[in-house]
Every structure is written in C-alpha cells, then in structure tokens.
N, C-alpha and C positions, 0 to 999 in steps of 0.2 A: 574483600578489603577489611582490614581489622578495625575494630572500634576506635582504637587509639590513634589511627592514622589522621594526620592533620591535612585538611583540604581547604581550599579557598572558600570562604563563607558566601552563602547566598545573599544577594542584595535585597531580597524580600524578607522582611521581618514581621509583617502584619499577620495576625491570626485569621484575617479574612482576605479573600481574593481581592487584589488591587487592579486598577486600570493598567499600571505599568507592567504588572505580571501578565495580563492578557495580551497586551500589544507587543511586548518584547520577548516574553518567555514562551508564549503559545502561538503567536502569529509570525513575527519576524525571525525569531531564533531557529525554529525547525525548517524554515523555508529553503535554506541552502542545501541540506542533505536530501530533503524531500523533492526539491526541484531536480537535483541530479539523478535521483532514483526514478523520477517520472520520465526524464529524458531517456534513461537506460531502458525502461520498460517499453518505450515506443521504438527506440532507434538502435539499441545494441544488436538486436538480431539482424536489422538492416545492414549494420556495419559488417557483421559476419557473412551474410549472404551476398550483398552487393559490392562491398568494398574489398573484402578479403576473399570472396568467391569460394566459400567453404561448403556450398550446397552439395557438391559431389564427393567430398572427402569420405573415405571408407564406403564408397558406393551410396552416399547419402545418409549413412547410419550415424556419422559423428554428431551432427546437429540434432539427432533424435536421442541418442544415448547420453551424450555429455550433459545436457541440462538436467535430465532426470537423475543421473548419478550424483551430480553436484548438489541437487536439492535434497537428496537423501542425507548427504553430509551436512548440509545447511540445517536440516531438521534436527539432526543429532546435536549440533552445536547450540541450537535454540533451547533444547531441553537442558543442556549443561548450563547455559547462561541463565535460565530461569532458576535453577537450583542455586547458582552462585549469587544471584540477586537476593533471593530469600535468605541467604546466609550472610549477607553483607550487613555490617553494623558500623555506621559512622554517624557523626553529628549532622551530616548533610543528607542523611537518608540512606536508602538501600539501592535505589535506582539511579538517582541523579549523579552520583560519583562516576558512573560508567559513561555518562555523556561526556565527561571531561576527557576520558581516555579515547573515546570514539572519534573525537574531532580530528586529530592528526591522522588516525588510521584510515578514516574514510577518504581523506584527501590523497594520501599516498597510494593506497590500493586502487582508487578510482583512476588515477593516471596510468597505472600498470595495465588496466583493462584494455587500453587502446594502443599502447606502445608495443604492439606485437612486432617482433623483428622480421625483416624481409629475408627469411632464411628458408630452409627446407620445410616441407609439409609437416614432418615429425616435430621439428622445433616449434613451429607455430601452434600445433595441436597441444603440445606440452605447456607452452606459455599461456595459452588461452585457458586450459583447465586449471593451472595453478593460480593465475591472476583472478579468474572468476570466483574461485573458492576463497581466496584471500579477501576479496571484497565482500561477497555475499555471505559466506559461511563464518567469517570472522569479524571484519570491521563493521559492516552494515548490521549484522546481527546484534552486536553490542549497542550500536546507536538505536536501532529500531525497538529492541526490547525495553531499554530504559526510557526512550521517548514515549512509547505507547502507554507506559505506566504512569506518566505524569498526570493525566486527567484523573484516573481512579484514585491516585494517592494524594491529590492536591487538597481535597476538602471533602467533608461529608454533606455539605450543603448541596442538595440535589439541583437547586436552581443555579447556583454559582458553577457547579460542576457541568451542568448542561451548557452554560455560556462558554466555559473553557473548551468544551468539546466542539462548539461551533467555531470558535477562534482557531482551534487546532486544525480543523478541517479547511478553513479558509487558506491556510498555508499550503495545504495539499491541492485543493481544488482551484482556488483563484490564482495564486501566484504561479504555481506550476502549470495550470491550465492555460493562462494567458500566454506564457512563453512557449510551452510545448504545442499548444493548439493553434496559436496565431503566428508568432514570430518564426518558429522553426519551419513549418511548411511553406510560408509565404516568402520569407526572406533568406533564412539560413540554408535550408536544404537545396534550393536551386543554385545557391552560390558555392556550396562546398561539393555538391554532386558526389562523385566517388573518389575525390582527392584525399588520399590517406593522410597527408601532412596537415591539411585543413581540419580533418576530423580530430586528429590528435591534439592540435592546438586548442580547438574549441572545447573539447571534453576535459582537457587538463585544466583549463580556466574555470569551468564550472565546478570541477572537483575541488580545486583550491579555495574557491569562494565559500564552500560549505564549512571550512574550518572556523573562521571567526564567528559565523552565525551560530554554529553549534555551541560555541563557548557562551554566546549570548543566552541561549536556552538554559545552559547550566546555571548561570548567575542570576537569572530572573525567573526561577521556578522554586517551589518549596513543597516538600512532602509533609503536609500537616497530619495526614492519617498515620504515617510511619512514626513521626515524632510523638504523636498522641500515644501510640502503643509503647514507645520507649519510656515516656514519662510515667506510664502506668506500670512499668516494670515487666512488660511482656517481652522478654528477650529470649525465651526458650525456643530452640529450633525444633520445629515439627518434623518428624521423620518423613522422608520422601514418599514412602508407600502410603502413609496415612493421608498426606496431601493428595496424592493421585487418586486414592479411593474416594476421598471427599468430592473431588472434582467430577469424577465420572459416575458417581452415584446421585448427583444432584440433577434433577430433570431440567431445570432452567439452564444450567450450564451445558448439558448435552444438546438441548434444543438450539442454543445460541451458537454452539460449535457447528452443528449440522447446517444451520442457516448460513453461517459464514463460509463453510466449505462449498456449498452450492453456489453462493454468490461469487466467490473467488474463482471457482473453476470456469464459470461462464465469462466473468469479467476479464480474466487473464487471457483467454482465447480471443475475446473481443479486442483487447488492447493490442495484442501482437498482430491482429488482422487489419487494424485500422489503416496503416500506411499502404499495405498491399491492396486493400479494397479501394482506396482513393486512387492509387496508381494504375490499377488494372481493370477495375469494374466500373466505377463511377466517373473517373477522369482519366488523364494520361500521366505518364511518369514525371513526377516532380514538376507538375504544371504550375505550382505556386498558388493555386486558387481552390482546387477541389477540397483538399484536406482542411484548408483554412475555413471554408464555408461550412463543412460538416461539423468541425469542432466549434466554430463560433456560434452558428445558429443553434446547434444542438446544446451548446454550453451556456447560452444566455441564462437559462433558468438557474444554473448553479450560482450565478452572480446575484440575481434578484432574490434568490431563495434565502440568502443570509438574513434578510429582514422578515421573512414570513415563516420559516420552518420552526423556529423555536417557540414563538407564540402559539402556533398550532399544536406543537407537541405538548406544551404546558396545558392547553385547554382540553385536548382530546386524548392525550397520552402518547408517549413515544412509540409504543408498540402499534397502536391503532393507526396513527398517521403513516407509519412506515409500511404497514400491510396494505392500506389503500393506495399508497404510492406505487407499490409493486404491480398493482392491477393496471395502472396507467403505463408503467414500465413495459409490461407485456404487450399492451395495445400498440404503443409507439414502435416497438421492435417488429411486431407483426406487419405493420404498415410498410416499414422499410424492406422487410423480407419479400413481400408480395411485389413491390416495385423497386428492385435494387438498382436500376439504371436510370431512374427518373429523378433528376436532381431536386426538383421542387418538392416532390412527394417524400423523398428521403429526408430532406431538411425538416419538413413538417413532422415526420415520424420521430426524428431525433429530438426535436423540441419537446414533443409529448413525452417521450421516453425519459428525458432528463428532468422534466418536472416530477415525474414519478419517482426518480432516483434521489430527489432532494433529501427526504427524511433519512434514508439509509446513510447518505453521505455525511450528514451533519450531526446526527444524534446517536449513531451506533455506539460510540465509545461511552457515552453517558448511560446507555442501556446496559452495556457490558459492566460498567461500574456498579449499577444497581444489582446485577447478578453476583458480583464479588461481595457486596455488602450482605446480600441474602445468605451467601455461603458462610460468611463470618457469623451471622446470627444463628445459623443452623449448627455449625461445628464448634464455635468458640475460638477459632483461629483464622488467620488470613493466609491465603496461598497465592498471593499476587504474582510472584515471579513464575511459579509453575503454571498457573492458569494462563498467563500471558505467553509463556513459551509454547503451550499447546496451540494457542491462537496464532502465534507466529509460524509454528510448524505447518499448520493448515495453509497459511498465506504463502510461505516459500515453496511448499510442496506443490501446491496448485499452479504456481507460476512456472515451476520447472516441468511439471507434467504437461501443462498446457503448451508450453514452448516445444517440448519434445513431440507431442501429438501433432501440433501444427506443422512443424518442419517435416515430420514423417509424411503427412498428407500432401504437403507441397511436393516433396520428392516423388511420391507415388503418382500424383496427378500429372507430373511432367513439368514442374516449374523450370523455367529457363532464366538464368541471371541476365541482366542487361549487358549488352556488349556493343562495341563499335564495329560497324561493318566496313567493307572495303572502301566505301564512299566517304568514310569518316563520320557517319551518322550514328546516333545512339538508337539501338533497337531494344525496345522493352514491350513485348507483347506476350500474352499468355493464352493458352487454349481455353475453350469453354469449360472443360472439366476443372481446371485450376480456378477459373473465375467463380464457378458455382461453389467450390469448396471454401474459397475465401469469403464469399457472401454469407454462407451458413455460419462461419466463424464470427463474422462481425455483427450480424443482426438476427440470424435464425435461432441460434442457441438461446439467447436471452429472452426471446419471445416465449420459449418453453419454461425456462427457469423462473421467469417473473411470476408466473401462475403458481408454481410450486412454492416459492418463497412467501407469497401472500397467504397461502393456506397454512404453511408451517408457523407463521407468526401468530396465528390465532391461539396457539398453545403457550405462548411466551407472556403470561400475565404476571410477571414479577413486580411490576409497579404497583399493583393493587394495594399492598400494605407495607411498602418499603419504608415509609416514614415511621411507622410503628416499630418496625424491626430495628431501625437505627436508634430509636429511643431506648429500646431494650438493651442494645449493645452498650450505650452510654451508661445506663443504670447498672449494668454488671460491673463496668469499670469503676464507677463511683463506689460500688459496694465493696 
C-alpha cells in the first residue's frame, strides 16, 4: 500500500495504551476470525472425513497429500505477505491496513470452505483444494500476519505490551475455548450430526460474524512503534536478504522459532486428535458430554490464569515461568497417556497440563516482541513483517503437516467413517490400533515435547537486559 493512500483513521489517538484499546482492539475485535479459525482447527477435518466421506479418496492419499501441499503454498504466501507488510507505508501503519482488507475476504472464503457441491468426486476434490487455499493461503494469511503484529508494534512499554498480549490471548483462549470446547460438543455437534445443510448454515454464520469484528480490531488499534519510526524519518526499505540474514543469525530468534516449531507440531496433532479421542477412546460418538468434560475441566486453568499469569511473569520473568510451566505440561500429559480410558484420571491430567500451558498461552507474543526489540538494537533496523512471516510459516506448515500425518495414520490403522447400518442405527467404532494411534496424538506426543520445550527455554534469556537495549534504541533516534 502506498504512503499516500487515504485510509479510515484509527479511533485510538493516545500515545499510551488505553482501556478502550485493550477491550475493543485486542479482546473483542479479533474474536470473530480467531473463533472461526478455532472451529476450523477442530472440526474442518471432521467435516471432510465424516460428512463428506473423503477418507478413501485416492486410496486414502488425498487427505494426506492435500493438506501438506496446501500448507507449502500457505508458507510461500506468508513470506510474500511479510515482505509486503515491511514495504507498506501509510499513516495508519504497515500492518493495520491489511486488517481492513482481510475482513471481507475471511467472510467470503470461509463460506466457500463448506459449500462443496454435491457433484462428482473430481469436482469435490478441486473445490476443496481451491477453497482451502483461498481461505488459508490468501484471506487468513492477510488477517493473521497483520493481527499477530499488533502486539509487537503497539508500544515499547514492556508492561503495557504484556498486558495487550494477555488480552489478545483471551480472545483466542477464552472466547474461542468456551464455544468450541463447551457449546460445540455439548449442543451443536449432537444436533447437526452429519447433516451437510446444517454444517453449511452454521459455518457460514460464523464466517460472516468475523467481518464486523475484524473491522473493530482495525479501528481500535494503533501502531505506535511504526509511527515512531516514521516520525524519525526511518523510511528506507531494508533489503530482503539483509533482513533474512539478521533473523537467522540471531540466537534468540532461532531459539524462539525452534521452540514454536516443536510446540506447534505437537499442539496441531493434539488439536486434530481431540474429537476422535473423545468419540472413540474416552467416550462414544457425539455423546455430548465427553468432549465437553475434557475441554471444560482441562480448560478451567486457562480462565483463572488470566489473573495469575502476568503477575507471575513480571515477578519471575516470562521465560522462567513458561519453562516451569512446560514441566507441569509434560506431567499432566503423561498422566493422561498412562490412563487414556479413565475419565477421572484424564480430567485430572488435563487440568495439570493446562495449568502448565498458561504462561505459553498468554505471554508468548510479549516474549516474541522482546526478541524483535533485541534484533532492532543489534542491527539498527526492524524486520517485523519478515520475522512474523517466518513465525506464521512455522504455524501453517505444522498444521498442514500434522493434519496430513494424522490422516495418513488414520487410514493406515484402518479408520472406518461412521455409517448407518441396515437397522437404521449409527455405527461408529474403531479398532484398538486406531484408538492407540489417536491416544498418542492427543496426549502422548505432548508428554515428550513438554520436556524438550522446558529445556530449550533455558537458553532464551532475552529479557535480561531488554530495558537497557530499548533505551539505547531511543537514544540513537534522539541523536
């Protein structure tokens, strides 16, 4: 976007973070698109396997190959979008303007994901591949890249930035969690079953609801760090290769990327396994209670953690609290892995695990922002767009790879889609091999990665002197 382009002005004019900014720009605004994405993360694959019955397409290869190929495309568009954001020059910032464009795009492409025509297998396959990439590789990439940069670009005040990170994650964890974890498995899924028409109506409504809320995020956020650079006359474009070299030669950035890659790989497989685990291992198909209990009891810490995690992070450090949290994360997952069919023990394990996951969930973006400031101190320039594009490439690539691996293992283990027998009864039963594979995906893998992440975070001591570095950046600009 050109510098002279006239865009609607932000409703936030204060140089300091305001309450209105927190509640409207960082809590309510992102909730629509993040809620829809959370629903897709849990149920889009269920729509493909159970409603459209695509498990056997291409001998089971379609649902393995298609997500991985699509995420390669998504990764490429994320890099392109990162470059575009870094080269965007407007009075409203470099990332926020793209929120404005993403609002209608997410709504339209979200509807296309589910309106797969009742036609030949070839037509359905083509529709799914095109609609999936229009949503994830185009519309949601634009939203996610710009949205994720709001916290790092909001302010240099680390305390205020940490608070925004918490509010930002409430939109993801609380609002999305309440609906996806409680209302969906308890009320919505039993009522829509495998009825394609009901699926389309529901998902279209969620997609459309994201539009006005995303506009709210645009109007009630402000890129103070970007505007600060513009006022200082720092408008020169840094070459792509120079930015890339700076990112991957910085030890803190490499560590945080590795940390995020491991976390996303395990988390993505866990997310896609959840519904299958509750339907076939711990409970029965769409029983309306098992997934609700697992998500509710396990998710309670994510709610009460809003009040505890940031004070602890300020006192002991974001890195330290997160590392100790992952130790609990591993213990809770291990408990569930040992007793995967015992409801009481699984609920206890999920509760412990999610207590451990609190710091990562709420303060990660503030920690990432510290690394971006460290890089600016070290190199003399910011590479926000490209750094975030690498972050998003990891995110989308792991989601696609995890989905492909999970679907491949389902097919290999002998997964059988639910069907109506001659007596008119719904049959949804899986072999022990399928159940064991699903159990490892939901609880076993994270027991291992929790230990790895706790150890890795020992080396991420970027907070140690970040305040001093920020003062040096300010001194350079004043000079």
